[in-house]
C-alpha positions in Angstrom: -0.1 -0.1 0.0 2.8 2.3 0.6 4.5 1.7 -2.7 1.0 2.1 -4.5 0.4 5.6 -2.7 4.0 6.4 -3.7 3.4 5.7 -7.3 0.1 7.2 -7.3 1.4 10.5 -5.9 4.1 10.4 -8.7 1.2 10.3 -11.2 1.9 6.8 -12.7 -1.6 5.8 -12.2 -3.2 9.0 -13.9 -5.0 8.6 -17.3 -3.3 11.4 -19.0 -0.1 9.5 -18.6 -1.5 6.5 -20.3 -0.7 5.7 -24.1 -3.4 4.5 -26.2 -4.1 1.1 -27.4 -3.9 1.1 -31.2 -7.1 0.0 -32.9 -5.5 -2.0 -35.7 -2.0 -3.3 -34.3 0.3 -4.7 -36.8 3.1 -6.0 -34.3 2.4 -7.2 -30.7 4.7 -8.3 -28.2 3.8 -10.7 -25.4 5.7 -11.4 -22.4 4.3 -14.5 -20.5 5.3 -17.9 -19.2 6.8 -20.1 -22.1 4.3 -22.9 -21.8 1.6 -21.1 -19.8 -2.0 -21.5 -20.6 -2.2 -17.8 -20.6 0.2 -17.5 -23.6 -1.6 -20.3 -25.4 -4.8 -18.5 -24.9 -3.5 -15.2 -26.0 -2.1 -16.8 -29.2 -5.1 -18.7 -29.9 -7.5 -15.7 -29.5 -5.3 -13.3 -31.5 -5.0 -15.8 -34.3 -8.6 -16.3 -34.6 -9.7 -12.6 -34.2 -7.0 -10.8 -36.3 -4.5 -13.2 -37.8 -2.7 -10.7 -39.9 -0.8 -9.5 -36.7 2.8 -10.3 -36.1 3.4 -11.7 -32.7 6.8 -11.6 -30.9 6.7 -13.7 -27.8 9.3 -13.4 -25.2 9.5 -16.4 -22.5 9.3 -14.9 -19.3 9.6 -16.1 -15.7 6.6 -14.7 -14.0 6.8 -16.2 -10.6 9.5 -16.8 -8.0 12.8 -15.4 -7.2 13.9 -14.5 -10.8 10.6 -13.2 -12.0 11.3 -9.6 -11.4 14.5 -9.4 -13.5 13.0 -11.6 -16.1 9.8 -9.5 -16.4 12.1 -6.2 -16.7 14.4 -8.0 -19.2 11.4 -9.1 -21.3 10.0 -5.4 -21.3 13.5 -4.2 -22.4 13.7 -6.7 -25.3 10.2 -6.0 -26.6 10.8 -2.3 -26.3 14.0 -2.7 -28.4 11.9 -4.0 -31.4 11.1 -1.8 -34.2 7.6 -0.5 -34.8 5.9 -2.6 -32.0 2.3 -1.4 -31.6 1.5 -2.9 -28.1 3.0 -5.2 -25.3 0.8 -7.8 -23.3 2.3 -8.7 -20.0 0.4 -11.8 -19.0 0.3 -14.3 -16.2 -2.7 -16.5 -15.2 -4.2 -16.5 -11.6 -2.4 -17.5 -8.4 -2.1 -16.4 -4.8 -0.8 -13.1 -3.7 2.7 -14.6 -3.4 2.6 -16.1 -6.8 1.7 -12.7 -8.4 4.1 -10.7 -6.1 6.8 -9.9 -8.9 4.0 -7.6 -10.5 3.9 -5.5 -7.2 7.6 -4.7 -7.4 8.5 -1.1 -7.9 11.2 -1.7 -10.5 8.6 -3.6 -12.5 6.0 -0.8 -12.2 8.6 1.5 -13.3 9.6 -0.5 -16.4 6.0 -0.7 -17.3 5.4 2.9 -16.7 8.3 3.8 -18.7 7.6 1.7 -21.7 7.4 3.8 -25.1 5.0 1.1 -26.4 1.6 0.8 -24.8 1.3 -2.1 -22.2 -1.8 -4.3 -21.3 -1.4 -5.7 -18.1 -3.2 -9.2 -18.0 -2.0 -10.5 -14.5 -4.2 -13.0 -12.6 -7.9 -13.0 -13.0 -10.8 -10.7 -12.6 -10.4 -10.3 -8.8 -6.7 -10.1 -8.8 -5.1 -6.6 -8.8 -1.4 -5.7 -8.8 0.6 -2.5 -9.0 1.4 -3.5 -12.8 -2.3 -3.2 -13.5 -2.4 0.4 -12.1 0.6 1.6 -14.1 -0.1 -0.1 -17.4 -1.8 1.7 -20.1 -4.8 -0.7 -19.9 -5.7 -3.5 -17.4 -7.4 -6.6 -18.9 -9.1 -9.0 -16.4 -7.6 -12.0 -18.0 -4.9 -12.9 -20.4 -7.7 -13.8 -22.7 -9.4 -10.5 -22.3 -6.0 -8.9 -23.1 -5.9 -10.5 -26.4 -9.4 -9.3 -27.3 -8.5 -5.8 -26.1 -5.4 -5.9 -28.3 -6.9 -6.6 -31.6 -10.2 -5.9 -33.5 -12.4 -9.0 -34.5 -12.0 -9.5 -38.3 -15.6 -11.0 -38.6 -16.9 -7.9 -37.0 -14.7 -5.7 -39.3 -16.0 -7.7 -42.4 -19.6 -7.1 -41.2 -18.8 -3.5 -40.9 -17.3 -3.2 -44.3 -20.2 -5.1 -46.0 -22.7 -2.9 -44.3 -21.0 0.1 -45.3 -20.6 -1.1 -48.9 -24.2 -1.7 -49.0 -25.1 1.6 -47.6 -22.7 3.2 -50.4 -24.6 1.2 -53.2 -28.1 2.2 -51.9 -27.1 5.9 -51.8 -25.7 5.9 -55.4 -28.8 4.2 -56.6 -30.5 7.0 -54.7 
């Protein structure tokens, strides 16, 4: 709570410091556990909804002694890529201890200083970490992060079709 209050006082939670999530990303970076269900879900959902996007996955230790350093390293690697549109930082649910790396000040600052917008997808709906507050967007689950990151191509196709129909109707007059 002390760290949360400190970072809030510095303005790291303020909306005006948040970067917008692009509507039509071309390149998305994902930092998550290498074999995790969270990563599997993100890849599956993005490939189904918007397969034209390029995914860059950085296997990340998200729990335990080395998690803090691994998360920071993954953020640095993703931020070093050219033309990355958004980063998803993901980890499935767990106990407060399991999620603790996402409450570390150095992790919070790495997220806040990212020049690429960050979606925090740590835990499940009821889990909140400091990473969620400093990220540009919080997703309640890793699957929801994938849905926030990309549009749905079926919905886009429907919109284009409807627009084409309206254009044709207005030309016919």
